[in-house]
C-alpha positions, 0 to 999 in steps of 0.5 A, a space after each residue: 227189315 223185322 222178317 228178316 232178323 227173325 229169319 237171322 235168329 233162327 238161321 243162327 240158333 239152328 246151324 250150331 249144336 253147342 250154344 242156344 241163341 235162343 234161350 228156350 224152346 218156347 221163344 224159338 216158336 214165338 219165333 218162328 210164327 213171328 217170322 211166318 206171320 210177318 213175312 207171309 201176311 205182312 210183306 208178300 202178301 201187300 206187296 204183290 197183291 196190294 202194291 202191284 194192283 195198285 200200280 197195275 190195274 188202273 194202266 191196264 184199264 186207262 184209268 186215272 185211279 181206283 174207284 174208291 181211294 179212301 177205302 185203298 187208304 183204310 185198307 193201307 192203313 190196316 196193315 201198320 196197326 194189324 203188325 203191332 197187335 202181332 208185335 204186341 202178342 209175341 211180346 204178351 207173356 210167353 207169346 205165340 209160339 204156334 206155327 203161322 197156321 195156328 192149329 189147335 193142340 199148341 193154341 188151345 191147350 200151350 197158351 191159355 193168355 191173351 198172345 194167340 187171340 191177340 195174334 188171330 185178331 191181327 190176322 182178322 185186321 190184316 184180312 179185313 184190309 185184303 178184302 177192302 182192297 179187292 173190294 176196291 180193285 173189284 169195282 174198278 175193273 167192273 165200272 171203269 172198263 172199256 171194252 167187253 170182259 170177252 176182249 179184256 186182258 187175261 190178268 183182268 
C-alpha cells in the first residue's frame, strides 16, 4: 500500500503542469526513490522469490517444510525492519532522493547526511534476508530430493 500511495503521488505530480503536489524537487526525488525501493526490494522480490519458493519447493520435493524453518522465520522478520529503516531514511534530514540505483553523483554530493546511509543499510538487510532464504532453498533441495539431479524438474 505504501508503494502504491507513492506511485499515486508521482502520477499526481506529473499529471498537471500548473499545480505542484510535491513542493520541491528533493521531495519528488525522495518519493521516486522510496517508491522504487519499496516496489522492487520489498514487494516484488519477497513475493516472487521468497513467497513462491516457500510454497512450491516443499510441494515439488514432497517434503513437509524447508530444511531450516527458524532460518526461514529470521529471513522473513528481517524484511519489516529493513522497510522501517528505509522509511526512516526518507524522513531523516532531506531524505534519500538518489533514485533506486543510488549512483554516486546523487548519493555522495547532494546527500551528506545519514539518509543515504540508512537506505543503503536497509538494502543490505533486505539482501541478507534474500541470501538466507536462498541458503534455505539450496539446502532443502540438496538434502530432501528423492531423485537424482538429472531427473529433477527444470524448476529445481
